Structure formats: structure tokens, C-alpha cells
Backbone bond lengths (Angstrom), bond angles and torsions (degrees), N, CA, C in turn:
res aa  C-N    CA-C-N  psi(-1)  N-CA   C-N-CA  omega(-1)  CA-C   N-CA-C  phi
1 X - - - 1.450 - - 1.522 109.69 -
2 X 1.272 116.91 144.13 1.444 122.34 -179.31 1.522 108.43 -117.23
3 X 1.307 115.67 125.29 1.459 120.74 177.76 1.521 108.43 -118.42
4 X 1.293 116.91 137.50 1.452 122.12 175.04 1.512 107.88 -114.82
5 X 1.312 115.73 134.35 1.455 120.05 -178.25 1.521 108.87 -106.94
6 X 1.314 116.52 127.89 1.451 122.18 -179.17 1.517 110.18 -73.30
7 X 1.307 116.10 134.67 1.459 121.02 176.26 1.519 108.00 -85.79
8 X 1.324 115.82 124.30 1.461 120.42 178.94 1.518 108.82 -87.44
9 X 1.292 116.81 123.95 1.461 121.52 177.75 1.523 107.85 -107.50
10 X 1.291 116.55 129.76 1.461 121.10 179.00 1.520 108.91 -105.01
11 X 1.341 114.23 157.00 1.452 119.59 176.68 1.516 110.48 -68.02
12 X 1.311 116.41 169.11 1.451 119.64 179.72 1.515 109.98 -70.63
13 X 1.310 115.97 151.80 1.455 121.63 178.67 1.517 108.62 -146.00
14 X 1.329 115.69 157.69 1.455 120.70 177.33 1.517 107.89 -74.29
15 X 1.338 116.01 133.59 1.455 118.68 177.13 1.517 110.03 -139.16
16 X 1.333 115.15 175.76 1.453 121.49 -176.39 1.522 112.26 -96.12
17 X 1.294 118.99 9.87 1.459 122.09 -179.42 1.511 110.09 158.07
18 X 1.333 116.55 177.73 1.456 119.11 -173.97 1.516 114.82 -67.96
19 X 1.327 120.23 -16.63 1.458 121.68 -178.22 1.518 113.53 -118.67
20 X 1.327 118.45 -1.00 1.459 121.90 -172.75 1.515 111.25 -104.21
21 X 1.333 116.84 136.30 1.467 121.41 176.91 1.520 108.11 -96.98
22 X 1.323 117.36 120.37 1.454 121.60 -177.88 1.507 112.31 -106.69
23 X 1.330 119.09 68.42 1.465 123.26 -177.97 1.523 108.35 -118.08
24 X 1.332 116.64 74.78 1.458 120.34 -174.06 1.518 110.44 -121.81
25 X 1.341 115.21 149.98 1.456 119.59 175.31 1.529 109.08 -86.65
26 X 1.342 117.89 -172.30 1.460 121.60 -175.60 1.524 113.33 -64.65
27 X 1.345 118.55 -21.29 1.463 121.11 177.26 1.524 111.59 -89.03
28 X 1.332 118.50 0.62 1.454 121.71 -179.93 1.520 113.44 83.47
29 X 1.335 116.90 12.89 1.460 120.91 -179.33 1.518 109.82 -88.81
30 X 1.334 116.44 135.00 1.462 121.09 177.44 1.520 108.10 -82.81
31 X 1.343 117.40 114.58 1.458 121.96 -175.71 1.520 113.68 -104.13
32 X 1.328 118.55 10.14 1.461 119.05 -177.45 1.515 110.82 -66.48
33 X 1.325 115.67 146.60 1.459 121.81 179.47 1.516 110.77 -58.78
34 X 1.327 117.28 -39.42 1.458 119.84 -175.92 1.516 112.27 -65.65
35 X 1.318 119.41 -32.80 1.461 119.25 -178.78 1.523 111.90 -81.34
36 X 1.338 118.31 -21.78 1.466 120.24 178.53 1.520 111.40 -77.03
37 X 1.300 117.12 -22.95 1.455 121.29 -179.34 1.520 108.18 -78.73
38 X 1.315 116.79 109.21 1.448 121.44 -168.71 1.517 115.69 -82.71
39 X 1.305 118.09 -37.22 1.443 118.40 -169.24 1.521 111.31 -157.01
40 X 1.318 114.51 156.63 1.459 121.63 175.57 1.522 106.72 -100.94
41 X 1.345 118.66 131.95 1.467 119.95 178.32 1.535 110.82 -55.27
42 X 1.332 116.16 143.69 1.468 122.73 -175.54 1.529 113.10 -50.20
43 X 1.334 117.67 -43.36 1.464 120.45 -175.99 1.529 113.34 -76.18
44 X 1.327 117.67 -8.18 1.465 121.39 178.58 1.526 111.99 -114.09
45 X 1.339 117.67 17.13 1.456 122.39 -171.94 1.528 111.30 -107.50
46 X 1.324 115.84 132.99 1.458 122.47 173.10 1.515 108.74 -121.67
47 X 1.328 116.81 151.12 1.464 121.42 178.57 1.522 107.87 -130.44
48 X 1.324 116.52 137.47 1.460 121.30 178.68 1.525 109.47 -142.70
49 X 1.311 115.81 164.17 1.461 122.27 175.91 1.526 107.51 -108.53
50 X 1.330 116.07 129.87 1.461 122.25 179.17 1.520 107.57 -117.14
51 X 1.317 116.54 124.67 1.463 120.82 177.48 1.522 108.75 -111.25
52 X 1.322 115.67 126.92 1.459 121.70 179.01 1.524 108.55 -121.95
53 X 1.312 117.09 138.85 1.460 122.44 175.76 1.523 106.56 -114.23
54 X 1.340 115.68 118.44 1.464 118.42 -177.26 1.521 110.76 -115.29
55 X 1.297 114.69 154.39 1.456 120.57 178.04 1.522 108.92 -80.65
56 X 1.322 116.04 150.43 1.463 121.04 179.11 1.531 110.03 -58.76
57 X 1.327 115.61 133.48 1.455 121.30 179.27 1.518 114.30 86.86
58 X 1.329 118.20 -6.80 1.462 120.27 179.14 1.527 109.93 -97.64
59 X 1.326 115.88 165.88 1.466 120.87 178.35 1.522 109.31 -105.91
60 X 1.326 115.68 171.34 1.461 120.69 177.94 1.527 111.60 -77.69
61 X 1.328 117.39 -19.92 1.463 120.47 178.94 1.511 113.21 77.41
62 X 1.326 116.27 34.17 1.458 119.79 177.17 1.516 109.67 -138.94
63 X 1.323 115.06 158.35 1.460 122.16 177.73 1.516 107.48 -117.93
64 X 1.328 115.73 135.39 1.462 122.12 -178.45 1.522 109.34 -113.47
65 X 1.328 116.65 136.27 1.466 121.68 170.31 1.521 107.01 -116.65
66 X 1.316 116.05 162.61 1.461 120.22 176.94 1.512 113.38 97.88
67 X 1.314 114.36 177.28 1.458 124.16 -174.84 1.516 107.42 137.20
68 X 1.323 117.81 168.19 1.469 119.82 -177.08 1.522 112.24 -61.06
69 X 1.320 118.01 -29.31 1.464 121.68 -179.65 1.532 112.58 -92.73
70 X 1.320 118.44 1.61 1.467 121.76 -176.41 1.520 112.72 -119.53
71 X 1.312 118.36 21.81 1.467 122.05 172.70 1.525 113.23 58.11
72 X 1.302 116.84 45.53 1.457 118.50 176.85 1.509 113.34 171.63
73 X 1.338 115.08 157.31 1.456 120.08 176.83 1.528 108.81 -70.82
74 X 1.336 117.49 148.59 1.467 120.20 179.29 1.526 110.87 -60.40
75 X 1.334 115.59 130.02 1.460 119.50 -179.06 1.518 110.74 -145.18
76 X 1.308 115.08 158.44 1.460 121.52 178.00 1.524 107.42 -75.03
77 X 1.327 116.89 119.40 1.462 120.17 179.79 1.524 112.07 -105.93
78 X 1.335 117.37 -14.30 1.457 120.58 177.62 1.525 109.29 -160.80
79 X 1.320 116.19 143.39 1.461 122.59 171.09 1.520 106.98 -117.09
80 X 1.330 116.40 122.34 1.463 119.88 -179.44 1.527 108.90 -71.57
81 X 1.340 117.85 121.65 1.465 119.84 178.44 1.531 110.35 -54.67
82 X 1.319 116.22 129.59 1.460 121.18 -179.15 1.516 113.63 85.71
83 X 1.343 117.62 -9.42 1.461 121.38 179.20 1.525 111.23 -74.40
84 X 1.322 116.35 166.79 1.459 122.09 -177.35 1.524 112.43 -56.12
85 X 1.327 117.99 -47.16 1.470 121.39 -178.23 1.528 111.38 -62.76
86 X 1.324 117.67 -42.21 1.470 120.92 179.27 1.524 110.80 -68.26
87 X 1.328 116.94 -41.61 1.471 120.51 -179.85 1.525 112.06 -65.89
88 X 1.320 117.25 -26.58 1.469 120.24 -178.73 1.526 111.86 -68.59
89 X 1.320 117.52 -23.79 1.473 122.91 -177.15 1.525 112.10 58.42
90 X 1.334 117.57 30.20 1.461 121.06 -179.57 1.524 113.22 -117.06
91 X 1.329 117.36 -10.29 1.462 121.98 -178.35 1.518 110.05 -122.08
92 X 1.326 115.29 150.84 1.462 122.27 175.42 1.517 109.21 -131.15
93 X 1.319 116.65 153.69 1.456 121.14 171.62 1.529 107.05 -59.42
94 X 1.325 116.81 133.23 1.460 121.65 -179.00 1.515 113.49 101.72
95 X 1.335 118.02 -15.20 1.460 120.55 176.91 1.523 109.61 -66.20
96 X 1.331 116.37 138.55 1.462 121.48 174.71 1.521 109.19 -86.95
97 X 1.327 117.14 137.77 1.460 121.76 175.39 1.525 106.87 -99.35
98 X 1.330 116.98 111.56 1.465 122.00 -177.32 1.522 112.03 -85.20
99 X 1.351 117.21 -37.74 1.463 119.98 179.83 1.521 110.04 -151.97
100 X 1.331 114.81 156.64 1.460 122.92 176.06 1.522 106.85 -125.86
101 X 1.321 117.15 119.25 1.470 122.71 -177.93 1.524 111.94 48.75
102 X 1.329 116.49 41.64 1.463 122.24 176.91 1.516 114.83 83.63
103 X 1.326 118.43 -2.87 1.467 122.12 179.49 1.526 108.55 -92.20
104 X 1.334 116.24 116.81 1.463 122.87 -178.95 1.530 109.72 -67.47
105 X 1.328 117.27 131.32 1.468 121.73 -177.65 1.524 113.48 -94.08
106 X 1.329 117.89 -3.61 1.462 122.62 -173.11 1.523 113.69 -52.14
107 X 1.318 118.51 -40.86 1.468 121.06 -174.46 1.525 113.31 -107.50
108 X 1.322 116.77 15.69 1.464 119.62 -179.14 1.525 111.32 -95.82
109 X 1.342 114.88 145.33 1.456 121.05 173.93 1.531 108.85 -75.99
110 X 1.328 115.46 161.45 1.464 121.56 -178.66 1.531 111.20 -53.51
111 X 1.318 116.20 -47.59 1.465 121.53 -178.77 1.535 111.61 -59.49
112 X 1.337 117.20 -39.00 1.465 121.29 179.09 1.535 110.94 -67.61
113 X 1.320 116.52 -38.54 1.467 120.99 178.47 1.526 109.87 -64.80
114 X 1.329 116.35 -44.68 1.468 121.33 179.91 1.519 109.93 -62.34
115 X 1.322 116.93 -44.03 1.464 121.38 178.68 1.527 111.01 -61.35
116 X 1.319 116.44 -43.18 1.465 121.16 178.48 1.532 110.61 -60.21
117 X 1.329 117.16 -46.02 1.465 120.92 -179.87 1.531 112.45 -66.15
118 X 1.323 116.71 -35.64 1.464 120.22 179.47 1.523 111.64 -70.08
119 X 1.331 116.88 -27.94 1.463 120.84 -173.76 1.524 114.55 -105.95
120 X 1.324 117.37 13.81 1.464 119.25 176.72 1.524 108.70 -70.04
121 X 1.290 115.72 156.32 1.462 119.90 177.50 1.511 111.21 -75.49
122 X 1.317 114.93 -155.01 1.465 118.31 -177.92 1.524 111.72 -78.76
123 X 1.342 118.42 -24.66 1.473 121.95 178.23 1.525 108.75 -104.71
124 X 1.325 116.84 123.13 1.460 122.27 -178.69 1.525 108.46 -121.42
125 X 1.339 116.37 124.34 1.458 121.27 177.62 1.526 107.61 -113.78
126 X 1.326 116.48 117.10 1.459 122.44 -178.84 1.524 109.39 -109.46
127 X 1.333 116.25 132.44 1.460 120.28 169.55 1.520 105.52 -93.86
128 X 1.315 116.68 121.04 1.459 122.40 -170.50 1.521 110.37 -120.40
129 X 1.335 115.04 133.09 1.464 121.87 175.01 1.525 106.91 -108.38
130 X 1.326 116.38 135.32 1.462 119.98 -177.45 1.516 109.80 -141.11
131 X 1.323 115.59 162.75 1.461 121.48 -178.88 1.523 110.06 -87.43
132 X 1.344 115.42 127.50 1.460 120.94 177.14 1.521 109.62 -75.18
133 X 1.322 117.70 148.21 1.466 119.30 176.35 1.523 109.69 -69.67
134 X 1.339 117.80 153.79 1.469 119.91 179.09 1.524 110.09 -64.74
135 X 1.332 115.94 145.62 1.463 119.72 179.95 1.525 109.96 -96.15
136 X 1.310 115.64 167.32 1.464 121.26 178.37 1.520 109.10 -68.69
137 X 1.326 118.38 152.07 1.464 121.15 178.48 1.530 110.85 -59.26
138 X 1.348 116.40 153.21 1.463 121.29 -179.63 1.521 112.07 -65.06
139 X 1.306 116.96 -33.08 1.462 120.84 -178.48 1.528 109.48 -71.72
140 X 1.327 116.49 124.82 1.461 119.87 -179.45 1.522 112.46 -84.18
141 X 1.325 117.46 -5.36 1.466 120.02 -177.08 1.527 112.61 -63.47
142 X 1.325 117.84 -32.84 1.458 120.47 -177.97 1.517 113.20 -102.95
143 X 1.343 117.35 5.70 1.457 120.64 -176.76 1.524 109.71 -108.71
144 X 1.313 115.63 128.23 1.460 121.21 177.70 1.521 107.52 -107.61
145 X 1.314 116.51 125.08 1.456 121.72 179.33 1.522 109.37 -79.41
146 X 1.323 116.67 134.68 1.456 120.77 -178.95 1.519 108.16 -145.16
147 X 1.306 117.00 133.71 1.459 122.00 177.21 1.515 108.06 -111.03
148 X 1.329 115.81 135.89 1.453 120.38 -179.11 1.522 108.08 -135.09
149 X 1.308 117.23 134.40 1.457 121.62 176.90 1.518 108.15 -100.20
150 X 1.328 115.43 129.34 1.460 120.96 -178.66 1.520 108.07 -125.65
151 X 1.306 116.93 133.74 1.458 121.93 177.46 1.528 107.75 -109.91
152 X 1.327 116.47 118.96 1.459 121.57 179.34 1.523 109.57 -106.05
153 X 1.302 116.94 135.74 1.457 121.89 175.73 1.526 107.30 -104.80
154 X 1.312 115.75 119.00 1.463 121.31 -175.92 1.523 110.09 -78.75
155 X 1.330 114.97 130.56 1.455 121.41 174.04 1.515 106.91 -109.87
156 X 1.307 117.72 117.90 1.458 120.77 -176.29 1.520 110.28 78.53
157 X 1.331 116.13 -136.95 1.467 119.97 -175.45 1.516 113.61 -106.73
158 X 1.334 118.37 5.47 1.458 119.89 -173.48 1.520 111.42 -141.77
159 X 1.338 115.09 150.01 1.456 120.47 171.74 1.528 110.55 -85.90
160 X 1.343 118.33 -13.80 1.457 122.01 175.50 1.513 115.32 89.41
161 X 1.342 118.30 18.58 1.458 120.32 175.61 1.520 109.58 -147.08
162 X 1.333 115.48 164.32 1.460 122.31 179.60 1.518 108.40 -110.09
163 X 1.321 117.04 130.54 1.461 121.34 176.94 1.525 108.05 -113.54
164 X 1.323 115.79 127.98 1.454 121.28 -179.83 1.512 109.23 -131.68
165 X 1.311 115.44 157.68 1.457 119.55 176.34 1.506 110.57 93.04
166 X 1.303 116.11 -146.72 1.450 121.37 -178.92 1.503 110.17 138.06
167 X 1.293 115.78 -156.03 1.457 121.98 -178.34 1.521 110.57 -69.51
168 X 1.312 116.72 140.35 1.459 122.01 177.74 1.516 108.03 -139.15
169 X 1.339 117.70 139.16 1.461 122.37 -176.51 1.523 113.42 -57.31
170 X 1.320 118.34 -32.04 1.462 122.13 -176.48 1.525 112.87 -77.05
171 X 1.322 118.80 -10.55 1.463 120.86 -174.69 1.487 111.52 -96.06
């Protein structure tokens, strides 16, 4: 089975830097929907490793929300169009960042995560947790099998979507 996951693009917003999400009310509380969502259920969770190579002086082109002081696990809240992370076609808005270059982010504050991302070298390895798409029901009585051939013509270096998953022994 082939699943395609839609990349959610958000409008521009004021932030405190290239990796920080600045969506706070007057009390300084982050009220965004993405930061309130704490976890992906075990049976709907996928984990992958994303490696990005950036040029000196450039940013990753992503915004992170969350941290121990921000009521949520660190997650991608925005991908800058044309930025390194968006061009890689390996990250989506809503993906959780579990580690950066082997450093676990679970117990880090937002500011520490931002500092870590700003000070990474040219090679960045992210451990990413993401939500798997729902699967078809187990009962085959209501499922109709259909095969479709699609021909995509690549413009530039990307087809413009992220493909995750694949064959699994249990399916």
C-alpha cells in the first residue's frame, strides 16, 4: 500500500528566531494546537532518521515549538518554503524531533533546543517521530483492491511530497 502525507504549510508569523515558535498569549503561554498535542499513540507512530547537510552561515529553515517548559514535546511547527528542511522532503509540520546529532531532546527546555539547533555543525542528524496514516480495516469484505499506475514528471529536484513507510511483515 502506498500512502502520501500532505505537507501542511502555515502562513508567516512573528517569531524569536529561525527555530523558535512565538505563539504566546499575554501570560506567555503557548496556545498553539500543535504544542498541546502531546503524543502519538504507539500503534500509529513511526520513527525515522533525517540527515541534513547545511552550508556555513545558513539555517535549517524550520521552526520548532515545545520543550519541557513549553507544555509539549519538541515538534516542527513550520517549514520555511525553499529552506533546507522543506527542500529535503523528509520533514513535515507536526513531526516530533526526538534527538539532534544524538542528543536526546526529551528533558531540554525550548531555549536549549533552539540553541542546540543554531549551533549544529554542517551535518545535522535528526531522529524524527511522525504519525502513520490510518490503515484499511482488517475485514476484507468492505475493501476493494485497486491498482493504479501514475506517471510523475519531476520539475527541479523534487516531486513535492514525502513518502514514508513501505512493506511490513505484519501487513
